[in-house]
GUMI-784734 format. One line per 3 residues: number of its first residue (from 1); their letters; for each residue x, y, z of N, C-alpha, C, O. Coordinates in Angstrom, 1 decimal. Layout:
% residues N
NUM = A = X Y Z X Y Z X Y Z X Y Z | ... $
This chain:
% residues 184
1 = MEF = 129.0 114.2 123.4 128.7 114.6 122.1 127.6 113.8 121.7 127.6 112.6 121.8 | 126.5 114.4 121.2 125.3 113.8 120.7 125.3 113.6 119.2 125.8 114.4 118.4 | 124.9 112.4 118.8 124.9 112.1 117.4 123.5 112.0 116.8 122.6 111.4 117.3 $
4 = AQV = 123.3 112.7 115.6 122.1 112.9 115.0 121.6 111.5 114.4 122.5 110.7 113.9 | 120.4 111.2 114.3 119.8 110.1 113.6 119.6 110.6 112.2 118.8 111.5 111.9 | 120.3 110.0 111.2 120.3 110.2 109.8 119.3 109.3 109.1 119.3 108.1 109.3 $
7 = TKI = 118.5 110.0 108.2 117.4 109.2 107.5 117.5 109.6 106.0 117.5 110.8 105.7 | 117.6 108.6 105.2 117.7 108.8 103.7 116.3 108.8 103.1 115.6 107.9 103.3 | 116.0 109.8 102.3 114.8 109.9 101.5 115.1 110.1 100.1 115.9 111.0 99.7 $
10 = LVA = 114.5 109.3 99.2 114.6 109.7 97.8 113.5 110.5 97.2 112.3 110.4 97.5 | 113.8 111.4 96.2 112.9 112.2 95.5 112.9 111.7 94.1 114.0 111.9 93.5 | 111.9 111.0 93.6 112.0 110.5 92.3 110.8 110.9 91.4 110.0 111.7 91.9 $
13 = GGF = 110.8 110.5 90.2 109.8 110.8 89.2 110.2 111.1 87.9 111.5 111.0 87.6 | 109.4 111.4 87.0 109.8 111.5 85.6 110.6 112.8 85.4 110.9 113.6 86.3 | 111.0 113.0 84.1 111.8 114.1 83.6 111.0 115.4 83.8 109.9 115.5 83.2 $
16 = GVG = 111.6 116.4 84.5 111.0 117.7 84.5 109.8 117.8 85.4 108.9 118.7 85.2 | 109.7 116.9 86.4 108.6 116.9 87.3 108.8 117.8 88.6 107.8 118.1 89.3 | 110.0 118.2 88.8 110.4 119.1 90.0 111.1 118.6 91.1 111.0 119.1 92.2 $
19 = KTT = 111.9 117.5 90.9 112.8 116.9 91.8 113.9 117.8 92.3 114.1 118.0 93.5 | 114.6 118.4 91.3 115.6 119.4 91.7 115.0 120.6 92.5 115.6 121.0 93.5 | 113.9 121.1 92.0 113.2 122.2 92.7 112.8 121.8 94.1 112.9 122.6 95.0 $
22 = MVA = 112.3 120.6 94.4 111.9 120.2 95.7 113.1 120.3 96.5 113.1 121.0 97.6 | 114.2 119.6 96.2 115.4 119.5 97.1 115.9 120.8 97.3 116.3 121.1 98.4 | 115.9 121.7 96.4 116.4 123.1 96.7 115.5 123.9 97.5 116.0 124.8 98.3 $
25 = SIS = 114.1 123.7 97.4 113.3 124.5 98.2 113.2 124.1 99.7 112.7 124.9 100.5 | 113.8 123.0 100.1 113.7 122.6 101.5 115.0 122.5 102.1 115.2 122.5 103.4 | 116.1 122.3 101.3 117.4 122.1 101.9 117.9 123.2 102.7 117.8 124.4 102.3 $
28 = EIT = 118.5 122.9 103.9 119.2 123.9 104.7 120.5 124.2 104.3 121.2 125.1 104.9 | 121.1 123.5 103.3 122.4 123.7 102.8 122.2 124.0 101.3 121.1 123.7 100.7 | 123.3 124.6 100.6 123.2 124.7 99.3 123.3 123.3 98.6 124.3 122.6 98.7 $
31 = PLR = 122.2 123.0 97.8 122.1 121.6 97.4 123.1 121.3 96.3 123.4 122.2 95.5 | 123.6 120.1 96.4 124.5 119.7 95.3 123.6 119.3 94.1 122.7 118.5 94.2 | 124.0 119.9 93.0 123.2 119.6 91.7 124.2 119.0 90.7 125.3 119.4 90.6 $
34 = TEE = 123.6 118.2 89.9 124.4 117.6 88.7 123.6 117.8 87.4 123.4 116.9 86.6 | 123.1 119.1 87.2 122.5 119.5 86.1 123.4 119.8 84.9 124.4 120.5 85.1 | 123.0 119.4 83.8 123.7 119.8 82.6 122.7 120.3 81.5 121.5 120.0 81.6 $
37 = QLT = 123.3 121.0 80.7 122.4 121.6 79.5 121.9 120.6 78.6 122.6 119.6 78.3 | 120.6 120.7 78.2 120.0 119.8 77.2 120.7 120.2 75.9 121.1 121.4 75.7 | 121.0 119.1 75.0 121.7 119.4 73.8 120.9 118.8 72.7 119.8 118.2 72.9 $
40 = ELS = 121.3 119.0 71.5 120.7 118.5 70.3 120.7 117.0 70.3 119.8 116.4 69.7 | 121.7 116.4 71.1 121.7 115.0 71.2 120.6 114.3 71.9 120.4 113.1 71.8 | 119.9 115.1 72.8 118.8 114.7 73.5 117.4 114.7 72.8 116.4 114.2 73.2 $
43 = AGV = 117.4 115.5 71.6 116.3 115.6 70.8 115.8 114.3 70.3 116.6 113.5 69.8 | 114.5 114.0 70.6 114.0 112.7 70.2 114.2 111.7 71.3 113.6 110.6 71.2 | 115.0 112.0 72.3 115.2 111.0 73.4 114.4 111.5 74.6 113.8 110.7 75.3 $
46 = DDL = 114.5 113.0 74.9 113.8 113.5 76.0 112.6 114.0 75.5 112.6 114.7 74.6 | 111.5 113.6 76.2 110.1 114.1 75.8 109.8 115.4 76.5 109.5 115.4 77.7 | 109.9 116.6 75.8 109.7 117.9 76.4 108.1 118.3 76.6 107.8 119.4 76.9 $
49 = TGV = 107.2 117.3 76.3 105.8 117.6 76.4 105.5 118.2 77.8 105.7 117.5 78.8 | 105.0 119.4 77.8 104.6 120.0 79.2 105.7 120.8 79.8 105.5 121.6 80.7 | 107.0 120.5 79.2 108.2 121.2 79.8 109.1 121.9 78.8 110.3 121.9 78.8 $
52 = ASK = 108.4 122.4 77.8 109.2 122.8 76.5 110.2 123.9 76.8 111.2 124.0 76.0 | 110.1 124.6 77.9 111.1 125.6 78.3 112.2 125.1 79.1 113.2 125.8 79.4 | 112.1 123.8 79.4 113.3 123.2 80.1 114.5 123.1 79.4 114.6 122.7 78.2 $
55 = TTT = 115.6 123.5 80.1 117.0 123.7 79.3 118.1 122.9 79.9 119.1 122.7 79.3 | 117.8 122.3 81.2 118.8 121.5 81.8 118.2 120.1 82.4 117.0 120.0 82.5 | 119.0 119.2 82.7 118.6 118.0 83.3 119.5 117.4 84.1 120.7 117.5 83.8 $
58 = TVA = 119.1 116.8 85.2 119.9 116.1 86.3 120.5 114.8 85.5 119.8 114.1 84.9 | 121.8 114.7 85.7 122.5 113.5 85.0 123.0 112.5 86.2 123.4 111.4 85.8 | 122.9 112.9 87.3 123.4 112.0 88.4 122.5 112.0 89.6 121.7 111.0 89.8 $
61 = LDF = 122.5 113.0 90.4 121.6 113.2 91.5 121.6 114.6 92.0 122.4 115.5 91.6 | 120.6 114.9 92.9 120.6 116.2 93.6 120.7 115.7 95.2 120.1 114.7 95.6 | 121.5 116.5 95.9 121.5 116.2 97.3 121.3 117.4 98.2 121.8 118.5 98.0 $
64 = GRI = 120.4 117.2 99.2 120.2 118.3 100.1 120.1 117.7 101.5 120.1 116.5 101.7 | 119.9 118.5 102.6 119.8 118.1 103.8 118.9 119.0 104.7 118.8 120.2 104.4 | 118.2 118.5 105.6 117.3 119.2 106.4 117.3 118.6 107.9 117.1 117.4 108.0 $
67 = TLE = 117.5 119.3 108.9 117.5 118.9 110.2 116.2 119.2 110.9 115.9 120.4 111.1 | 115.5 118.2 111.4 114.2 118.4 112.1 114.5 118.8 113.5 115.6 118.6 114.0 | 113.4 119.3 114.2 113.5 119.8 115.5 113.9 118.6 116.5 114.5 118.9 117.6 $
70 = SGV = 113.6 117.4 116.1 113.8 116.2 116.9 115.2 115.8 116.9 115.6 114.9 117.6 | 116.0 116.6 116.0 117.4 116.0 115.9 117.6 115.1 114.8 118.8 114.8 114.5 | 116.6 114.7 114.1 116.7 113.7 112.9 117.2 114.5 111.8 116.7 115.7 111.6 $
73 = VLY = 118.1 114.0 111.0 118.6 114.7 109.9 118.1 113.9 108.6 118.3 112.7 108.5 | 117.4 114.6 107.7 117.1 114.0 106.5 118.0 114.3 105.3 118.3 115.5 105.0 | 118.6 113.3 104.8 119.3 113.3 103.6 118.4 113.1 102.4 117.7 112.1 102.3 $
76 = LFG = 118.3 114.2 101.5 117.5 114.0 100.4 118.3 113.8 99.1 119.2 114.5 98.8 | 117.8 112.7 98.5 118.6 112.4 97.2 117.6 112.4 96.1 116.8 111.5 95.9 | 117.8 113.5 95.2 116.9 113.6 94.0 117.5 112.7 92.9 118.7 112.8 92.6 $
79 = TPG = 116.6 111.9 92.4 117.1 111.0 91.3 117.0 111.6 89.9 116.2 112.5 89.7 | 117.8 111.1 88.9 117.6 111.6 87.5 116.2 111.1 87.0 115.8 110.0 87.3 | 115.5 111.8 86.2 114.3 111.5 85.7 114.2 110.6 84.5 113.3 109.8 84.4 $
82 = QER = 115.2 110.8 83.5 115.1 110.1 82.3 115.4 108.6 82.4 116.4 108.3 83.2 | 114.8 107.8 81.8 114.9 106.4 81.9 116.2 105.9 81.7 116.7 104.9 82.2 | 117.0 106.7 80.8 118.4 106.2 80.4 119.4 106.3 81.6 120.5 105.7 81.5 $
85 = FWF = 118.9 107.1 82.7 119.8 107.2 83.9 119.2 106.4 85.1 119.8 106.5 86.2 | 118.2 105.6 85.0 117.6 104.9 86.0 118.6 103.8 86.5 118.3 103.2 87.6 | 119.5 103.4 85.9 120.5 102.4 86.4 121.1 102.9 87.7 121.5 102.1 88.5 $
88 = MWD = 121.2 104.1 87.9 121.7 104.7 89.3 120.7 104.5 90.4 121.2 104.5 91.5 | 119.3 104.4 90.2 118.5 104.3 91.2 118.8 103.1 92.2 118.6 103.3 93.4 | 119.2 102.0 91.7 119.6 100.8 92.6 120.5 101.3 93.7 120.3 101.1 94.9 $
91 = ELS = 121.6 101.9 93.2 122.6 102.3 94.3 122.0 103.5 95.2 122.3 103.6 96.4 | 121.3 104.4 94.6 120.7 105.6 95.3 119.7 105.0 96.3 119.6 105.6 97.4 | 119.1 104.0 96.1 118.0 103.5 97.0 118.5 102.7 98.3 117.8 102.5 99.3 $
94 = VGA = 119.8 102.3 98.1 120.3 101.6 99.2 120.2 102.5 100.5 120.7 103.6 100.6 | 119.6 101.9 101.6 119.5 102.5 102.8 118.4 103.5 103.0 118.2 104.1 104.1 | 117.6 103.8 101.8 116.5 104.7 101.9 115.4 104.1 102.8 115.0 103.0 102.6 $
97 = VGA = 114.8 105.0 103.6 113.6 104.5 104.4 112.3 104.9 103.7 111.2 104.4 104.1 | 112.4 105.6 102.6 111.3 105.9 101.8 111.5 106.8 100.7 112.7 107.3 100.6 | 110.5 107.1 99.9 110.7 107.9 98.7 109.4 108.7 98.5 108.3 108.4 98.9 $
100 = VVL = 109.6 109.9 97.8 108.6 110.7 97.2 108.7 110.6 95.7 109.7 110.8 95.1 | 107.5 110.1 95.1 107.4 110.0 93.7 106.7 111.3 93.2 105.5 111.4 93.5 | 107.3 112.1 92.6 106.6 113.4 92.2 105.9 113.1 90.9 106.4 112.4 90.0 $
103 = ADT = 104.7 113.7 90.8 103.8 113.4 89.5 103.4 114.8 89.0 103.1 115.7 89.7 | 103.4 114.7 87.7 102.8 116.0 86.9 101.6 115.3 86.2 101.6 114.3 85.5 | 100.4 116.0 86.5 99.2 115.4 85.9 99.1 115.5 84.4 98.2 115.0 83.7 $
106 = RRL = 100.0 116.3 83.9 100.1 116.4 82.3 100.7 115.2 81.7 100.5 114.8 80.5 | 101.5 114.5 82.5 102.3 113.3 82.1 102.3 112.2 83.1 103.3 111.7 83.5 | 101.2 111.9 83.7 101.1 111.0 84.8 101.7 109.6 84.5 102.2 108.8 85.3 $
109 = EDC = 101.7 109.3 83.1 102.3 107.9 82.8 103.7 107.9 83.2 104.3 106.8 83.4 | 104.5 109.0 83.4 105.8 108.9 83.8 106.0 108.4 85.3 107.2 108.1 85.7 | 104.8 108.2 86.0 105.0 107.7 87.3 105.0 106.2 87.4 105.3 105.6 88.5 $
112 = FGP = 104.7 105.5 86.3 104.6 104.1 86.4 105.9 103.4 86.6 105.9 102.4 87.4 | 106.9 103.8 86.0 108.3 103.2 86.2 108.7 103.5 87.7 109.1 102.5 88.4 | 108.7 104.7 88.2 109.2 104.9 89.6 108.2 104.1 90.7 108.6 103.6 91.7 $
115 = VDF = 107.0 104.1 90.4 106.1 103.3 91.3 106.4 101.9 91.3 106.4 101.2 92.3 | 106.6 101.4 90.1 106.9 99.9 90.1 108.4 99.7 90.7 108.6 98.8 91.5 | 109.3 100.5 90.5 110.6 100.5 91.2 110.5 100.3 92.7 111.0 99.3 93.2 $
118 = FES = 109.8 101.2 93.4 109.7 101.2 94.8 108.8 100.1 95.4 109.0 99.5 96.4 | 107.7 99.7 94.6 106.9 98.6 95.0 107.6 97.4 94.9 107.4 96.5 95.7 | 108.4 97.1 93.9 109.3 95.8 93.7 110.4 95.8 94.9 110.8 94.7 95.3 $
121 = RGI = 110.7 96.8 95.3 111.8 96.7 96.4 111.3 96.9 97.8 112.1 96.9 98.7 | 110.0 97.1 98.0 109.4 97.2 99.3 109.8 98.5 100.0 109.8 98.5 101.2 | 110.1 99.5 99.2 110.4 100.8 99.8 109.1 101.7 99.8 108.5 102.0 98.8 $
124 = PFV = 108.7 102.0 101.0 107.6 103.0 101.1 107.6 104.2 100.4 108.7 104.8 100.3 | 106.5 104.7 99.8 106.7 105.9 99.0 105.2 106.6 99.0 104.2 106.0 99.3 | 105.3 107.9 98.8 104.1 108.7 98.6 104.1 109.2 97.3 105.2 109.3 96.7 $
127 = IGV = 103.0 109.6 96.7 102.9 110.4 95.5 102.7 111.8 95.8 101.8 112.1 96.6 | 103.6 112.7 95.3 103.6 114.1 95.5 103.1 114.7 94.2 103.9 114.8 93.3 | 101.9 115.1 94.1 101.4 115.7 92.8 101.7 117.1 92.8 101.1 117.9 93.5 $
130 = NCF = 102.7 117.4 92.0 103.2 118.8 91.9 102.2 119.6 91.0 102.1 119.2 89.8 | 101.5 120.6 91.6 100.4 121.3 90.9 101.1 122.5 90.1 101.4 123.6 90.5 | 101.4 122.1 88.9 102.0 123.1 88.0 101.0 124.2 87.6 99.8 123.9 87.5 $
133 = DGS = 101.4 125.4 87.4 100.5 126.5 86.8 99.9 126.0 85.5 100.7 125.5 84.6 | 98.6 126.1 85.4 97.9 125.8 84.1 97.5 124.3 83.9 96.9 123.9 82.9 | 97.9 123.5 84.9 97.7 122.1 84.8 96.3 121.7 85.5 95.8 122.4 86.4 $
136 = DIY = 95.7 120.6 85.0 94.4 120.3 85.6 94.7 119.7 87.0 95.6 119.0 87.2 | 93.8 120.0 87.9 93.8 119.5 89.2 92.9 118.4 89.4 91.7 118.4 89.1 | 93.4 117.3 90.0 92.6 116.0 90.1 92.6 115.8 91.6 93.4 116.3 92.3 $
139 = DED = 91.6 115.1 92.1 91.5 114.8 93.5 92.4 113.5 93.7 92.8 112.8 92.8 | 92.6 113.3 95.0 93.6 112.2 95.4 93.0 110.9 94.9 93.8 110.0 94.5 | 91.7 110.6 94.9 91.2 109.3 94.5 91.3 109.1 93.0 91.5 108.0 92.5 $
142 = EIR = 91.3 110.2 92.1 91.5 110.1 90.7 92.9 109.8 90.5 93.2 108.9 89.7 | 93.8 110.4 91.1 95.3 110.0 91.0 95.5 108.6 91.3 96.2 108.0 90.5 | 95.0 108.2 92.4 95.2 106.8 92.9 94.7 105.8 92.0 95.4 104.8 91.7 $
145 = DAL = 93.5 106.0 91.5 93.0 105.1 90.4 93.8 105.1 89.1 94.0 104.0 88.6 | 94.2 106.2 88.6 95.0 106.4 87.4 96.2 105.6 87.5 96.7 105.0 86.6 | 96.9 105.6 88.8 98.2 105.0 89.0 98.0 103.7 89.5 99.0 103.0 89.7 $
148 = DLS = 96.7 103.1 89.8 96.5 101.7 90.2 97.3 101.6 91.5 98.0 100.6 91.7 | 97.1 102.6 92.5 97.8 102.4 93.7 97.0 101.9 94.8 95.7 102.1 94.9 | 97.6 101.2 95.7 96.9 100.6 96.9 96.3 101.8 97.7 96.8 102.9 97.7 $
151 = PYT = 95.2 101.5 98.4 94.5 102.5 99.2 95.3 103.1 100.3 95.0 104.1 100.9 | 96.5 102.5 100.6 97.3 102.8 101.7 98.5 103.8 101.2 99.1 104.5 102.0 | 98.7 103.9 100.0 99.7 104.8 99.5 99.2 106.3 99.4 98.3 106.6 98.7 $
154 = PVL = 99.8 107.1 100.3 99.3 108.5 100.4 99.6 109.2 99.0 100.6 109.1 98.4 | 98.6 110.0 98.7 98.7 111.0 97.5 98.5 112.4 98.0 97.4 112.8 98.3 | 99.5 113.1 97.9 99.5 114.5 98.4 99.7 115.6 97.4 100.6 115.5 96.5 $
157 = LCD = 98.9 116.6 97.4 98.9 117.7 96.4 100.0 118.6 97.0 100.1 118.8 98.2 | 100.8 119.2 96.1 101.9 120.1 96.5 102.3 121.0 95.4 102.0 120.8 94.3 | 103.1 122.1 95.9 103.8 123.0 95.0 105.3 122.9 95.6 105.5 123.4 96.6 $
160 = VRN = 106.2 122.2 94.8 107.5 122.0 95.3 108.4 123.3 95.3 109.5 123.4 95.8 | 107.8 124.3 94.7 108.5 125.6 94.7 108.4 126.3 96.1 109.2 127.2 96.5 | 107.5 125.8 96.9 107.1 126.3 98.2 107.7 125.5 99.3 107.3 124.4 99.4 $
163 = RES = 108.6 126.0 100.2 109.3 125.3 101.2 108.3 124.5 102.1 108.4 123.4 102.4 | 107.1 125.3 102.5 106.1 124.7 103.4 105.5 123.4 102.7 105.4 122.3 103.3 | 105.1 123.5 101.5 104.5 122.5 100.9 105.4 121.3 100.7 105.0 120.2 100.8 $
166 = SKQ = 106.7 121.5 100.4 107.7 120.4 100.3 107.9 119.8 101.7 108.1 118.6 101.7 | 107.8 120.6 102.8 107.9 120.1 104.1 106.8 119.1 104.4 107.0 118.1 105.0 | 105.6 119.5 104.0 104.4 118.6 104.2 104.5 117.4 103.5 104.0 116.4 104.0 $
169 = VLI = 105.1 117.3 102.3 105.2 116.0 101.6 106.3 115.1 102.3 106.2 113.9 102.4 | 107.4 115.8 102.9 108.3 115.0 103.7 107.9 114.5 104.9 108.3 113.5 105.3 | 106.9 115.3 105.6 106.3 114.7 106.8 105.4 113.5 106.4 105.3 112.5 107.1 $
172 = GIL = 104.7 113.7 105.1 103.9 112.6 104.7 104.7 111.2 104.5 104.3 110.1 105.0 | 105.9 111.4 103.9 106.7 110.2 103.6 107.2 109.6 104.9 107.2 108.4 105.0 | 107.6 110.4 105.9 108.2 110.0 107.1 107.0 109.1 107.7 107.2 107.9 108.1 $
175 = EHA = 105.8 109.8 107.9 104.8 109.1 108.6 104.4 107.7 107.9 104.1 106.7 108.6 | 104.3 107.8 106.6 104.0 106.6 106.0 105.2 105.5 106.2 105.0 104.3 106.4 | 106.3 105.9 106.0 107.5 105.0 106.2 107.4 104.3 107.6 107.6 103.1 107.8 $
178 = ISS = 107.2 105.1 108.7 107.1 104.7 110.0 106.0 103.6 110.2 106.1 102.6 110.8 | 104.8 104.0 109.5 103.7 103.1 109.7 104.0 101.9 108.8 103.6 100.8 109.3 | 104.6 102.0 107.7 105.0 100.7 106.9 105.9 99.8 107.6 105.7 98.6 107.7 $
181 = WAG = 107.0 100.4 108.0 108.0 99.6 108.8 107.5 99.1 110.1 108.0 98.0 110.5 | 106.6 99.7 110.7 106.1 99.2 112.0 105.2 98.0 111.8 105.1 97.1 112.6 | 104.5 97.9 110.6 103.7 96.8 110.2 104.3 95.6 109.7 103.6 94.6 109.4 $
184 = R = 105.6 95.7 109.6 106.4 94.4 109.0 106.7 93.5 110.1 107.2 92.4 109.9 $
């Protein structure tokens, strides 16, 4: 009996940036979702700028899985985006080899918390700039400068609704994680 190598990847970022969508677009299983309806209680707490039509929010995590041709199995854990749920990130990050920080150029400041989180814990990460319809497109260097990232942090443009695009982001974090861990 052959055992698969299991690798844990986090998908993080601000509220409404596409974490649930990314996990769903690439997962080979029906993803576990913990989405709940936004209610009046979240008015004034959740900033709907740029995502006014959003009606649900992840309150715990999303989980998906993809098996690579090499036999490696990626477990994908989508984190909740609102700051009030970030206390769960410490537990979710245990054992993660890397993370994707999804970014929305309409609300780029939402990346500062996740970037700080992964940098402070030494977890390799990439920035996946989710190119929303109607949003301005910036090049990688402009995003890197705006987020004050090291020149070694990959910035990848993507559309997380598209399986192939999500796959390229996952390849990017795997390559970056391997190179980061090898350099230690």
